[in-house]
C-alpha positions, 0 to 999 in steps of 0.5 A: 605714553609714546604709543598714545601720543602716536595715535592721538597726538598732543591731546594725549599729553593733557591730563584727563583730570584737567578741569575737574575737582581735586581729590584733596578739596574740601567739601562745599558745605565746609567752605560755606560754614567757615565763610558764614562763621567768618562773616558773622562771628569773626569779622575783621580777623586775618587768616592766621587768627581765624585759623586759630579760633576755628581750631580752638572753638569749632574743631575745624583745622584749616591752614591759614593759606586755605582761609586766605584764599577763601576770604578773597 
């Protein structure tokens, strides 16, 4: 790390993954289908109740925090 810093300076300390998609991110198709379900079938549901219904009826297990961020 010190050798790279010596050659490239402060730029070498910045992560190479910066600006790229996370390895843990859900696929865009999953997000699109969940938002469509929320809009069409579960309008007015909060993220906690929506997470429960998606798990029970659609076998989609998502955290309420993920749903909260997607719904904003």
